[in-house]
Phi, psi and omega in degrees: 000310187296339182288346176266357181256150178284124175288145183212172172237136178250120181246105181264120185289164180285140177250128180237160174219148177268140174216162179251130183288152184283327191287305187233016175058030177275134179279129181229168180239137176230152180280122176272309181227130175292156178290139181232148173229129179227144170267144184198190181233124177283130176261299181195172168271146177228142174261130174241143177211150176210159184257133175259143184266346178077011179282335178282135183301135180086005176248163177241143175286147179155194184243136181250132181227141176214160179255140181229146173262138175266119185233135172261119177286165181303328183282000174095355175278149185247136186227154167270126191234140172299140182301328183283354174271353186262131174236115177284139186252355179273162178263136177270129175274101183293347177284349179266353182262136174307155181304323180294321181296318178300314179301316178295319182291324176288332187282000000 
């Protein structure tokens, strides 16, 4: 089954946050999540969406939609990953793609 999936590397960036110390009110930065790199297999793209009600101050009512990649890590776990975190490691054979598709890819 995995021979039909595209191999990829997932690079999840470090997440930090700023906070103010209680003693002297100095602004500092701490790491919330460490950067991660995983080898895996790309399954498909998925669209997620949810509705916001606008009752929270500073928000607008409406629908929020985002694109995620479904990636299976080498340990067998499946994750939703931001598209910019995915790097495909296989080579694309441009001879297998119709001419119109090749033109769009090269442009």
